[in-house]
C-alpha positions in Angstrom: -92.1 -16.1 -23.4 -91.0 -17.4 -26.7 -89.1 -20.6 -27.5 -88.3 -21.0 -23.8 -86.7 -17.6 -23.6 -88.2 -14.8 -21.5 -87.9 -11.4 -23.1 -88.0 -8.3 -20.9 -88.7 -4.7 -22.0 -85.6 -2.4 -22.1 -87.7 0.6 -21.0 -88.2 1.3 -17.3 -90.8 3.8 -16.1 -89.0 4.6 -12.9 -85.2 4.3 -12.7 -83.7 1.9 -10.2 -81.4 3.8 -8.0 -78.5 1.9 -6.3 -76.9 5.0 -4.8 -77.0 5.7 -1.1 -77.6 9.4 -1.1 -79.8 11.3 1.3 -82.1 13.3 -0.9 -83.6 13.1 -4.4 -83.6 10.3 -6.8 -81.3 9.3 -9.6 -81.4 8.8 -13.4 -79.9 5.9 -15.2 -77.5 6.5 -18.1 -75.9 3.9 -20.4 -72.1 4.0 -20.4 -70.9 2.9 -23.8 -67.3 2.4 -22.6 -68.4 0.3 -19.6 -71.3 -1.3 -21.4 -73.6 -1.0 -18.4 -76.2 1.2 -16.8 -74.8 3.9 -14.5 -76.9 5.6 -11.7 -76.3 9.3 -11.5 -77.9 11.5 -8.7 -80.5 14.0 -9.9 -78.3 16.9 -8.5 -75.7 16.1 -11.2 -78.1 15.9 -14.1 -78.4 18.8 -16.5 -81.3 19.3 -19.0 -80.2 20.3 -22.5 -82.3 21.2 -25.6 -80.9 20.6 -29.1 -82.6 22.7 -31.9 -81.9 22.6 -35.6 -83.5 23.6 -38.8 -84.1 20.9 -41.4 -83.5 21.3 -45.1 -87.2 21.8 -45.7 -87.1 24.7 -43.1 -88.9 22.9 -40.2 -87.6 23.4 -36.7 -86.6 20.1 -35.0 -86.1 19.9 -31.3 -84.6 17.1 -29.2 -84.5 16.9 -25.4 -81.6 15.3 -23.5 -80.2 14.9 -20.1 -76.4 15.2 -19.6 -74.2 14.1 -16.7 -70.6 13.2 -16.1 -69.3 9.9 -14.5 -65.6 9.2 -13.8 -64.6 11.9 -16.3 -66.9 10.5 -19.0 -69.7 12.6 -20.5 -73.1 10.8 -20.6 -76.1 11.8 -22.6 -79.6 10.4 -22.5 -82.4 11.5 -24.9 -85.7 11.9 -23.2 -89.2 13.2 -23.8 -90.3 16.8 -23.2 -92.0 16.1 -19.8 -88.8 14.5 -18.4 -86.7 17.4 -19.8 -88.9 19.9 -17.9 -88.8 17.8 -14.7 -85.0 18.2 -14.6 -85.2 22.0 -15.0 -85.5 22.5 -18.7 -87.2 25.7 -19.9 
């Protein structure tokens, strides 16, 4: 708490799921257009790996999760462990 204002961390270890689905959890994505967090069921989340070669010749890898919500594509960059949890190879 600083200057009477309480600051909270933006990172959450476990996503908060507001969906009422029978099985599995969900992942939270940020919708830029709606400016809010969106809960997407795990069954609709796809793991994606982006690879590129830098100017110096090094290989750079980024891991992401993709989903679609109301016709909008959502992307969330994650660590390798989370990527593998959602079916990444």
